[in-house]
N, C-alpha and C positions, 0 to 999 in steps of 0.2 A: 634403431638405429644400422646403418651395415658396416659389411667389413669392402676393401675396396678391390676390386682386384680375385671377387669370388662370383663364382654362378648365383645369381640372386635368385634364392624365390619368386613365386608370379606373384607375390605378393609380400611383402616390403617390406619389414619391418623400421620400423622409424627413428620414434621417439624415445627418451628416457622408461621406462628402462627401459637396456638394448635384451635385445632379445634375437636368439641367429640365425641365420639364411639357411634355408633349405637344400642339403648338396644329399648325397650317396653315404651312408656308414660304413666304415672306414676299419674296420680291426685294431685292436690296438695295434697286434705285433706289428700291421700292412704297417702302422704312424713310426715306431719304433726304429723301422728297416728305413722310410723318408726322415725321420730325424739326425742318419747318421751322416747321408749327403746336406756337402756347402752349393748349393745348389736353391736362392733365393724362390726360385716359386715348386720346384718339389717341396722346402721347408715353408710356404702359405700353406699347402694344399695339404699337408697335415695340421701346420695350426686351424684350418679355417676346419677340415674335421672333428680338432678336441671339442675346439669352437661348439658348433653345433650342436655335439656330444651334453656341453654343455648344457644347452638351452631345454635336453628331450629328458635328461637324467636329474639338469639341479645339484653336480658335482662341480665341488669348490674344485676340485687338487684339476682337472678338469679343463678348467677356464683358467688356472696357473702355468701348465705345460702349454697351454695355446701361445698365453702370451709369453716366459719365457724364448718359445719359439719365434714368436714377431717379432721376440728382442735380437733375435741373432737377423732373424732378417732385417730388420730397418737396421743391424750396419753394417753388413755387409753392404748395404744399398751406401752408407752414408758415405763406406768409406774408399769406397770405387765409383759416386759425384753421381750416380745412377736416376738417368732420368724417372723411374719406379722410384726414386725415394718418398714421394709424394705417397706412394699404396703401402710403404711403408710403413712413415710417421701414423698415416690412419687408423690401420687394422690394428694398429700396439695404441695408437690411444683407444681404439673405442674399445678395446679389449680389456687395455684399465678400468679406463669406464663401467664399466660393469663391472668390477673390480668391486669401484668404488661403491656400490647400487649396493652387493651387501653387505662388505666390510666395512666401511662408514668410515677408512684411512683417510683425514686427509692430503695425505702425500701426493696416492693414487688420485686420486680429481686434479690435484698440480699439475705435479708431471702431466695425462691425459688429453686437459688444454693445454698446457705447450707441444703437445702432436697436433692433435689439432688442427694446430691456430698455422701451425710449420705444411701440411698436408692440407692445406686451403690456401694457401701462397704461390704453395710450389703448383698446385697442381694446372695444366690447362685451361684453361677459362671454355672449350673446345671443347675437351672431355663428357663421354656420358656419368660420369661419375660425379662433376664438377657438383652441380643442385642437394645431393648426397650430402659431400662436404663438407660444407656450409650446412645441413645439418643437424651432421653429429657435434659439427663445432658448437650451433645454435644447444640442442641437450647437453654441453661439458657448460654454458656459461649459465643451463639453469638450473643441472644440477649444485652449479657456486651459488647459485642466490637463494636457492634454497637450505643452503651451506646455512652461506652466512649475510645473509638479507636484503645483502649492498646491492641500487633499484638498476645501478653504470648494472652490473651486471647481467637484470632482467632487460635491459633497459638492450642489451647488446644480443643478443637473442630474440629476445621478438628485432629483432634489423634485418638478423641473419637467417631465422627462414621467415621473413616479409622476401629479402633476396630471393633465399627457396623459389618461393615459388609465383617471381617473376621468370625466374629463367627456364621452370621445370620447360619440360614440350609440350603440347598443345594435346597430345600424341597417348603419352603417360598415362598409366596402367589406374583406374577411379579409386583403385580403390588406394596407390600411391600417396594421390594429392592427399586423396581423406586422411590418412597418417599426419601426414608435413601438418596438412588442418588446424585436427586434434589440436600438435603438441604448440601451434600457433595459438589459439586459439586458449589453452589452460596459463599459458602465458597473460595473458592478457586480461584475462581473468582473474589472473593473478596476481598483476599492476593495480589493476578497477578505476578504470582515469575514466570518467565520465563515459569519453567517443569509444574506447573502449570495448562495455562494456556488449553496447549493441553488435556491435561487428563480431565481440570471440558467440555467442550467438546466432551469431549468420552462419556463420564458418562448421553449427556443430553444427544448425539448418534445428536449431532451440527458434521462437520465437520471445521475445525481451520477456522477461516476466510481467513488467508493467504493461504486458498488450494483452495476456494469459488474465496476469488476475482484473483488467480491465472490466465494471459489468456493466451491461446495457443503461443502466439512468446513471448519473450520478452521484449518485453515497458514495459515502466512506466505506475504507471498508474496514470489516470488524477489527477489533482490534486484537494479535496473536496472544494466545487460549493461553494461558503458566500452569503451573503448577507448584507447589510450596515443594519443602526438597523434603522431604520425606524417607528420603533415602539414610546411606551412613554421611558425614560426614568425611574430613577432607583426612583426621585423623585418624575415623574410622574404616578408610580405604588404608591407611598405614596401618595399621593394627592386622590388616592382614593377608601386608610384606605380595602388594598387589605390584608386579617389573607394568606400571604402566603411568600415565598420565595420566588426573582430574585433569580435563579443561571445563569445567563449569563456568560458564561466565565469562569462559571467549567467544562459546559456538552460538554462533545466532538463526535462526531461523530467516532463511530468505522471503518465503511464500509459510500462509495459511497451513495451505492444505494438504496431505501428503500428495505427494508425485509417486509413487509406489508402498505392492502393498504384498507383502509376502501372508505368506500363513498365521501367523505367528508376531508378527506386526505389521508398522508403517513408517515405510523411509518418509525423510524429508527432506529436501535441498538447502544446505546448509551453508555461509561462512564461516571459518576457522581464521578466528582476528588470533596469532600469536603479538601478542607486543607491537605491532612497524603495524602504520596506516596498511606498507604496501606491500606488507611480506600475510597474507592472505592465498588461502587454499579455497578451492567451496568440498566440503563435507558431505559424508551422506549423513543424516543422524537414525538409526536404530531409534524406535521408539513402542517396546514389546506396549499387547494388549490387559487392562485390567482382569485380576479373573476378577470374576467379578461376587465370588464367599469371601475374601478381605476386607476385612476394614480398615482407616488408618491405625483403631489401636488397636488393632486384632496382630496377637502372637504368630499368625504363619505373614504378616507380613514378614521379619522377621524371620522365622528363613526364610519366603521368598529374595530377602534380598541377601542373610549369606548364600540361597543355591543359585545366583548368579553370578557370585563374584567368583564362588570356584569353576565354574565357564570361563568367567572373562579371565581368571585369573589362564587356566586353559595354554586360551585362543593368542593370548595376550605374549606367550613364549613362539608363536609356533613363525616359522619361518621361510617362507617357497614361494620362488613365485607362480607360482600357480594355484596357491591361495591365499584368498581377500587378506590384508592384511586390519588391526587396528587401527587405530593412533589412539586413541581414547578414552573415557566413558564421563558419561558428568549427571550434573540431576536440572531440573527442572520442565522438561518436560512431555511429561509421562508420571506415570505412578509409582514407575519402577529407571534407576537407575535410566542409563542411555548411554550404546553405546556410537562410537567416530569414525567413523569407515574411510576411505580413500571415496569419491563423489567417480561411478562407470558412466561415463558422459553416454558407451556405444551400449548400452543393457542390458539390459538377459541375451545370452548367447538363442533364447527362441525369435526376440527381439532382433538382431545379431543378423539371424538366416531369415530372416522374411525379411529385412533389409537386403539386405544382399545374396538376392536368390540364384543370380548366378558363374559362387564358389566352387569355381571352380575343385575338382576330386583328391588330390595332394593335400589342398588346405583344410580340405575334412577329415582325413585322416590325422595334420597336425592336429586341428584342435579335438578331438576325440584321445589322444596320443597324451592332450597335455591338460586334459581331461584327468587322465591316468595314473600322469605325475601327480597331476598333486589329488587326486586319491592314497594311490600307497604313498605319498606321506601320512596322512589322517591315520594312517592304520596302521604306519610304520610309529610313529606316536601312542599306539590305545586308543583313538577317537574312530567309532562312527559318526559317517555323517547320518545315516537317521534318514536322513531326502533329498535324496540325489537327483535334479531331476534339473528341467531345462531356464525356470526363473530363477532358479537357484543357484547358478551357472553365470559372468559376471565377463563384458570383452573389457581389455583395460586399455589404452590408448592407444598400442601393436597390434593390437585382434588378438591381442591371445586369450584364454581360455583362465578363468582363476573360481573355486571354488568360494561355497558361501554356505551360509547362513545350520555350517555342520556344530553338526550337536544340539539347536535348539526343534529338535524336533519332539527328542525328550525329556529334554529340563518341559518344554513345555505342552505336554501327556504327565508327564510328573508336578505338574505343580495348575496343572488346569486352565489355565487361556488360553479362553475364544479363543477359534479362528477359521479363516475363509473358510464357504461357500466348500471348499474342491481339493480342503484337507482330507486325507481318511483319518481318520478314529484315530489308526495308532500312526500320523506321525509323519502322513505325507503322503505325496494324490495321487492318486490308484492309480492310475494309468506309467506311471513306474515302478508300482513298490513290489514288491517280490508277494507269491501266491501263500506264502507260508506264515504269510504278517495275520490274517485274515483267514479267524475260525470262528463258529455258528456256536459251538458249545462251551462255553464260558471262561477254557484256559489258553491265555490267547500264547503267543511265542516272542518272544524276545531278540528286537531288532539285533542281528549281530552284521559283522563284515560281509559274511557272502550277503546277505541284501543289500547290502552294497555293491554286490557284487549285481547282481540283478536286475535293480536299477540303471547301473555305469549301457549297461546291451539296453535295455532302453532309451538311454543319454545319446551313443554308437548312433542309437535309429537314428533319432530326431534330430542331431549334423548328418548325419546320410540325404536325407528328406528335403527338412526346415522347416518339416509338421511332424508333432505332437502323437506318443502311441496311438493305436485306433484313435486313431483324424474323420474317420470316415460313420461313429457314434459315437452320438452329440451326445447322449448321458453319463456322466460318472456312475450311477449305480445302473447302468446296463453290461459298463466297464466290468466293473466286480462283480458281476454275479454271471453275464453273461461272456464271460469272458477269458479274466486274474482267475480267479475262484475254480474253473470248471478247465483250467490248466488252454485254454485257444491264449494262443501267443499271435502279434502281431503278424498280418501275409506282410509276404518279397515284396515293394514294392517296383511295379512294370511303372514307372513312368518318370523313376528314377531310378537308375541301377544299382545295382549294389557290387562287386565283385563273391562270387564264391567261394575265396579262402575269410570276405571280411561279413560273408553272414554264419556263415560259420561259426567264428566265432564270436556274434555275436547271441548265434542260438546254444552255446558254451556256456553265456553269463546266467540266461533263460530257464539249464536245466531241472528240474523241477527237483534233482536233490544236491540241497543247495555243497555237499562235501566236493561236487563233482566241477562245481562252475570253479574255472580259474582260480589261481592265484591272482591279488592288484596285482604283485611283480610280475608276475605275465603280458597285461591289463598291454600294453605298451605297446613290442613284441605280436602280436596279433594282428594290430592295426600297423604294418606296417607299410610303406610306400610298392608297390608295383615293377622287380627288375626288367 
């Protein structure tokens, strides 16, 4: 979603959860000085800087302070009966909607909806931001539906997205248009009427599942594979004190075949039906591959379940805009409990960069900073990602980066899960992995936060170039022996210029001495936009 009367980013985000519009960073002292002014434009600028900083760093205090300032601006416009009233209402509404996505307080959503209704009604239709006002209001209705499950709110959201699409100028940036298409598609999928599914798939540039699954012959499709519920039952989950929902029975596969393959798990597209026919969400079902050494009555099976529960307990407590959330867990899809996460229609950042090859430099920097913010959050919780690669970073509907599969590499190595061929023996793709992890003397090096920093440098290179590290080398084993272990880093690309400052930052991450690599908290500052 976007604020009104602020300098928009080249790729302005639209749907929930709200994300900031990129502006130059303003020091706290400057913001404080501007707050003392009663000029609404100056105050609004201060609020926008705080809002953007919140979306970069995730500090709730910045968002709350931005809302306080926006409330001042709104009162000034309302008292003066200003023609800019719609801007004050819209900015305050967007901020409160952001706050609701963090706190879940219904009163914030109620006020946001009321303000965004006022903004849309009072804004002149010829205002360039009018389509955005419609989308912001649609976001609020969608959030209300997801909270209360009332079908009329979902219908309102779909109507508003449709209206915004009809009045969006033809020369509007492609990625902005696709943001809005994605929001509309998500609502259509949630409503689930027969005519909604083909339209949603078309908006997402995905063929309807019936066509994907249709065979050349008329033979019926085989029944979906099911597994016995060999994992702990719901009572046992409760004994482990997990703050996560058991979704067994309310999640179903959309198709028999996996739509994605991680290094240690297969990912299936699923529907999560939460007790109401219309209230369903597309979700990702992450099914860990079976350890070939265990059997159903073997004590190792319970050991694996307990270890999985420990990891799930940690994951379920995480809450950051650049870290993939967990909806819950369920049995019946694989040999172990499966993890249910949001469905990311944009896929991995590697696929995203291949699709949008013309993304401007500033947007690539933003994605890099978002990865750094997610990684810094994990490290602040004592979590080592262990497998930070492009395929393990997803892109949400607002085109923001979200870290996934953190800690699974360590777990998979410990429990000896089968891996995909491109996975290294230490639990991570060799093209991104730190060289100290590879040893031929039988003495392995444990994963550390410094290993994540090295991998972050490789991810930054991938985001800048749109290509995997060592893209000109075909085989992973050659990458490992000739380059990674030998200390030969990827060459600086010629066809995708990287600024000297940012290339130097990448090389700091690749230092041969782990202790000399930057700390996670410093990474975002190393990849700021150039003045």
